[in-house]
Structures are given as C-alpha cells and as structure tokens.
C-alpha positions in Angstrom: 3.5 61.6 -31.2 3.6 58.0 -30.6 2.3 55.7 -33.6 -1.4 55.6 -32.7 -1.0 51.9 -34.5 0.8 50.7 -31.6 -0.7 49.2 -28.2 0.8 51.0 -25.1 1.9 49.1 -22.6 2.9 51.0 -18.6 5.3 49.2 -16.6 4.1 49.1 -13.1 7.9 48.8 -10.9 8.2 48.7 -7.1 9.3 46.5 -4.2 6.9 44.0 -3.0 4.5 46.3 -0.2 5.3 49.2 -2.2 1.0 49.5 -3.6 1.4 48.2 -7.0 -1.6 46.3 -7.2 -3.8 48.8 -5.5 -2.6 51.2 -8.0 -3.6 48.6 -10.5 -7.0 48.1 -8.7 -7.9 51.9 -8.3 -7.1 52.0 -12.2 -9.0 49.3 -13.1 -11.9 50.6 -11.2 -11.4 54.4 -12.9 -9.7 54.0 -16.2 -9.9 56.7 -17.9 -12.0 55.5 -20.7 -9.5 52.8 -21.4 -10.5 49.4 -22.2 -7.4 47.6 -19.8 -5.3 44.5 -19.8 -3.2 43.6 -16.9 0.3 41.1 -16.4 0.7 40.8 -12.9 4.0 39.2 -11.8 4.5 39.2 -8.3 6.0 36.0 -7.7 6.5 36.4 -3.7 3.0 36.4 -3.1 2.1 33.5 -6.2 -2.0 33.5 -6.9 -2.9 36.7 -4.3 -2.4 39.7 -6.7 -4.1 38.1 -9.8 -6.9 36.5 -7.4 -7.3 40.3 -5.7 -7.6 42.3 -9.1 -10.1 39.8 -11.2 -12.3 40.7 -8.0 -11.6 44.0 -8.8 -12.5 43.3 -12.6 -15.1 45.6 -14.9 -16.4 45.7 -17.8 -13.8 48.0 -19.1 -11.1 45.2 -17.7 -12.6 41.9 -17.3 -11.2 38.9 -15.6 -10.0 37.2 -18.4 -8.3 40.8 -19.5 -6.3 39.7 -16.3 -3.1 37.1 -16.6 -0.6 36.4 -14.0 2.6 35.0 -14.6 3.8 32.8 -11.6 7.2 31.5 -12.9 9.4 33.8 -11.6 10.9 37.2 -12.2 10.0 38.3 -16.4 13.3 39.9 -16.4 14.8 36.8 -16.0 12.4 34.6 -18.0 11.0 37.0 -21.1 11.5 34.6 -24.0 9.3 31.7 -21.5 6.6 33.5 -20.5 6.4 37.4 -21.4 6.7 37.5 -25.1 3.8 34.7 -25.5 1.6 36.3 -22.9 1.7 39.9 -24.3 1.0 38.3 -27.8 -2.2 36.5 -25.8 -3.5 40.0 -24.8 -2.3 41.8 -27.5 -4.9 39.2 -29.5 -7.9 39.8 -27.0 -11.3 40.7 -28.6 -12.3 43.1 -27.9 -8.3 44.4 -28.3 -7.6 46.5 -24.9 -6.8 50.3 -25.4 -3.7 49.6 -23.1 -2.5 47.1 -20.8 -0.9 47.4 -17.1 2.4 45.2 -16.6 2.6 44.9 -12.9 6.6 43.5 -12.5 7.9 41.2 -9.2 9.2 43.0 -6.9 12.7 42.3 -7.8 12.5 42.8 -11.7 14.9 45.2 -13.2 12.4 47.3 -15.4 15.2 47.6 -18.3 15.9 44.1 -19.1 11.9 44.3 -19.8 11.4 47.3 -21.5 14.3 45.4 -24.2 12.1 42.9 -24.6 9.7 45.2 -26.6 12.5 45.3 -29.2 11.5 40.8 -29.9 11.3 41.2 -33.2 7.6 39.3 -33.0 6.2 42.3 -31.0 8.5 46.0 -31.5 6.4 47.2 -34.8 2.8 46.1 -32.8 3.6 47.4 -29.3 5.0 50.4 -27.6 5.9 51.4 -23.8 3.7 53.9 -23.3 5.7 54.3 -19.7 7.5 53.0 -16.8 5.6 54.0 -13.5 7.7 53.6 -10.1 6.3 53.3 -6.7 8.5 53.9 -3.9 7.5 53.4 -0.2 8.4 56.9 1.5 8.8 55.3 4.9 11.5 52.8 3.8 13.1 55.1 1.0 13.5 57.3 3.7 14.9 55.1 5.9 17.1 53.8 3.8 15.6 50.5 3.8 14.1 51.0 0.1 11.5 48.1 0.9 9.0 48.2 3.0 9.4 44.5 4.3 13.6 43.6 3.6 12.1 40.1 5.2 9.4 39.6 2.7 11.8 40.4 0.2 14.2 38.0 0.7 12.0 35.6 1.1 10.8 36.6 -2.4 14.3 36.1 -3.8 14.9 32.8 -2.5 11.5 31.7 -3.6 12.4 32.3 -6.9 14.3 29.5 -8.7 14.2 31.9 -12.2 16.2 34.7 -10.7 19.4 35.7 -12.4 20.8 38.5 -10.7 22.0 39.1 -6.6 21.4 42.8 -6.8 21.5 44.6 -3.5 18.2 46.3 -2.6 20.0 49.4 -3.1 21.2 48.7 -6.7 17.7 47.7 -7.8 15.6 50.5 -6.0 18.6 52.9 -8.3 17.7 50.8 -11.6 13.6 51.4 -10.9 14.1 55.4 -10.4 16.7 55.7 -13.4 14.2 53.8 -15.6 11.2 55.8 -14.7 9.1 58.3 -16.0 6.9 59.0 -13.0 7.6 58.8 -9.6 4.9 57.7 -7.3 5.8 58.1 -3.6 3.0 56.0 -1.5 2.2 55.6 1.8 2.8 59.5 2.5 0.7 59.8 6.0 3.2 56.9 7.8 6.2 58.8 6.6 5.0 62.1 7.5 6.1 65.5 6.2 9.6 65.2 7.2 10.0 61.5 5.7 8.3 62.6 2.5 10.9 65.4 2.1 14.1 62.9 2.4 12.3 60.5 0.8 12.1 63.7 -2.1 15.8 63.9 -1.8 17.0 60.1 -2.3 14.8 59.8 -5.9 16.1 63.5 -6.4 20.0 62.1 -6.1 19.3 59.0 -7.5 17.4 60.0 -10.6 19.8 60.1 -13.6 17.3 63.2 -14.9 14.4 65.5 -12.8 11.1 63.2 -12.6 7.6 63.9 -11.2 7.5 62.9 -8.2 3.7 62.3 -6.8 2.3 61.7 -3.6 -0.2 59.4 -3.5 -2.3 57.4 -0.4 -4.0 54.1 -1.3 -2.8 54.3 -4.9 -5.6 56.8 -6.2 -4.1 59.1 -9.1 -5.8 60.4 -12.1 -5.1 57.6 -15.1 -4.6 61.1 -17.2 -1.4 61.4 -15.6 0.3 58.2 -15.7 -1.2 57.0 -18.8 -0.6 58.1 -21.7 2.5 59.6 -21.4 4.4 58.6 -25.0 7.4 58.1 -23.8 8.1 55.5 -26.4 10.7 53.8 -23.7 11.9 51.4 -25.5 13.4 53.9 -28.1 15.2 56.0 -24.9 17.0 53.4 -23.6 20.2 55.5 -23.5 18.6 57.7 -21.1 18.1 55.4 -18.7 21.3 53.7 -17.1 21.4 50.1 -15.2 23.9 48.6 -13.3 23.1 45.5 -15.5 23.3 47.4 -18.4 26.5 44.8 -19.8 25.0 41.9 -18.1 21.4 42.6 -19.7 22.6 44.1 -23.0 20.0 42.9 -25.5 19.6 45.2 -28.3 16.8 43.9 -31.0 20.0 43.6 -33.2 20.9 41.1 -30.8 17.8 39.4 -32.5 17.4 37.5 -35.7 14.7 35.6 -37.7 14.5 33.6 -40.6 11.6 31.8 -42.1 11.9 28.3 -43.6 9.8 26.2 -45.6 8.6 22.4 -44.4 8.0 19.5 -46.1 4.5 17.8 -45.4 4.3 15.5 -42.1 3.5 12.0 -40.8 2.5 13.2 -37.6 3.2 16.4 -35.9 5.2 14.2 -33.6 7.7 14.5 -36.1 7.6 18.2 -36.3 7.5 18.6 -31.8 10.5 16.4 -31.7 12.8 18.3 -34.4 12.1 22.3 -32.5 12.8 20.3 -29.1 16.1 19.3 -30.7 16.5 22.9 -32.0 16.1 24.5 -28.6 18.4 22.3 -26.9 21.3 21.9 -29.9 21.4 25.3 -31.2 19.2 27.8 -29.0 16.5 28.5 -30.7 13.7 31.0 -28.9 10.7 31.0 -31.0 9.4 29.3 -33.6 6.0 29.7 -34.9 3.7 28.8 -38.0 2.1 26.4 -40.2 2.4 22.7 -41.2 0.8 20.7 -43.3 0.5 16.8 -42.1 -0.4 14.2 -44.6 -3.8 12.8 -44.4 -5.0 15.7 -42.7 -7.8 18.4 -44.5 -6.5 20.8 -41.6 -3.7 23.3 -41.3 -1.2 22.4 -38.3 -0.8 26.0 -36.4 2.5 25.5 -34.6 3.8 27.8 -30.9 6.8 27.5 -29.5 8.6 28.7 -26.7 12.4 27.3 -26.3 11.6 22.9 -26.1 7.8 24.0 -24.9 5.7 23.0 -28.4 1.7 23.9 -28.6 0.1 22.5 -31.9 -3.2 22.6 -33.0 -5.2 22.0 -36.1 -6.8 25.5 -36.3 -8.6 25.4 -40.0 -9.4 23.4 -43.2 -6.6 24.1 -45.9 -8.5 26.5 -48.8 -8.8 25.5 -52.0 -6.1 27.7 -53.7 -3.6 27.7 -51.2 -0.5 25.0 -51.6 -0.1 22.5 -48.6 3.1 23.9 -47.6 4.6 24.4 -44.4 6.2 27.4 -43.3 7.7 28.2 -40.0 9.6 31.9 -38.5 12.5 30.5 -36.1 13.9 33.7 -33.8 16.9 33.4 -31.8 19.9 35.5 -31.2 22.2 36.4 -33.5 24.9 34.1 -33.2 22.5 31.2 -33.3 21.0 31.4 -36.1 22.4 28.9 -38.3 20.0 28.4 -41.6 21.7 25.6 -43.2 21.8 23.5 -39.6 18.3 24.9 -38.4 17.3 23.7 -42.3 18.7 20.0 -41.8 16.8 19.6 -38.2 13.7 20.5 -39.7 14.2 19.0 -43.3 13.5 22.2 -44.5 14.6 25.0 -47.2 15.4 27.7 -46.0 13.3 31.1 -47.6 13.8 34.7 -47.8 14.1 36.7 -44.3 11.4 37.2 -42.1 10.4 41.2 -42.0 
C-alpha cells in the first residue's frame, strides 16, 4: 500500500484534442469525495484549458486549486515551473486529497515522473498513476493525434521544447508509461476502429494494460484515482525512447545546507544566488536570512536565477539571527566550497 502520508498525484497524458480537459472537468464534477487540485500544462491553447476548468470549479475543487503553466512543456521546464507549482499546490489549505496534472500534448511522461525524485518533494508525494488518453479514430488511422496540424503548431510555438520526437514515438512513450489507457471518442471510430486502436495499443504496450472506452470524459473516479501505482518507484517497467537523453535518477541530484552571515540588504543575497545559477548551474535555493537592522526574517525562494524574497515573520527571542539556505543542483555541480565562497557562507551538514 502507498504511504498514506504522501499526497497522491495522477498524471494525465495524451495528444492535444484527445480529451484530457474534458476528463478533468468530469472528475472535478464527480471527484468521488476527494478534494482535488489541478495543474494544467496545455501550451498550445494558452489560457483556454485553465479557464475552462476554472469555470467548472466546485467546493471540492475551487478555482484557486487550479493552476496553469504556460511556459512550455513541463517535461522540459521541470526546475523552473513544475517544482515550485507542485510545492504551492501541496501547501494549499485545506490540503488537497489528490492532485491531477494535465500535461502538454507533447510532454514525454517519463521525464516528468523522474521529477518526483526531486529532493524537495520525493518524501511528500507519490505518483498514484499515469492515465494515457488516446483518440480511438486517430490511433486506428495511424495519425495518433486527432489534429496533426494543431499538434505541429503547438510544437513550433513552444520555445522550451527540447525534443523533436515523431508523433508515433510520443504516443509509444505515453502508452509505455501508462497504468490505464482511456480510449476516447469511440463513437467516431466505430466498432472496427475501436478494435484496431485496441490492437495498436496492445502491440505498443510493454505490459498488459487496461483499456477503457470513454465518451465525453465520463469515467468513475474510483477507476482511475487511487491506483496506488507509486510510478516513481516503477521506472524500469516504463521504457521510453528518451531514457538516456532524459535520465535523471534521484541520485543525480544533491543538496547541501549553508549558513550565511547577516546581510546588509536582500540585494546582496539576490546577486549571489544569480551568480550561483549562472556560473555553477545551481537549480534551487531556499531558506531564510537575517538583514542588518530589520526585525523580520527574510524568506528566500529561488529557481535558477529567478529569486523571490519577502520578510515573513519577526525573529523569535530565543533563536539566533542566522541565515540558513538549502542549495540543490545536479550531483556534479555541487561544490560546497565554491558555493560557500559566493554566498560568503560556511557549509553545514548535508541536507536530508
């Protein structure tokens, strides 16, 4: 059984037009008693999917629980966009029971699963399951996407996309990573088309997969939520055409803690973090600092060279006014002495 302390996430993948937004709208209306939060990453229709879903918001999935990422395919912008957003959803009050992630139609699902090994979140979240939507008529015809021209336009519009993958390979990766396949628009495909699509999916799947015909996104939430697949621990069973190109096991990331001296101003720390990102490829910095003459603690969150900071609370009378930062990077880029030199800091014991 999945560790109940971990927040379950369902990844919903499939090409543009396969019915992902329709499915999520239905789940929002019929969540099976779960309080949902939703992350949307459909780059090709910026603003559209998020607004559609917000218009469907109900008490179990209010509008503030629906977040849209419009900076490109999240399998290619994990550090910049995915990690901070998933952390924000986990911090919602009241806490969601389940998070749904609608990927871009061009997203490769396996690199996204590997992001769940990120040090900040791997102990707090689990991939409950990967649901792949496949348009029955398009699969039967060998197009895979219902509107190839729109998918091509989406690819051209996304500057962050770093894989020029044929649609057939993206489809194969989506099926190979899935726990359940939803075969959408079966009425348009007809019985022969559905049978052919099922045969294509069976041939591409690396293991037997449940294939469910779904019209208008209507499926019982109990069928696709609560799978408890723990997909982040099951990567070898989910082969990808891009295993080498996107290979990031959790051991590839490392974090250290550094203690920093009191600052003259927040700008000093911002400049140092920007330098770390640009010169040493540091991915994340988070923690707090003391600013001389200020009674409040400075909270710091950085993704790459983008730094956010704010005074969050007064220093307590019984705590030292000392700064402490967690610094995260890929294993080869963690050089404690060089990082400490830029921050004017002293490395502390490694972060857990």
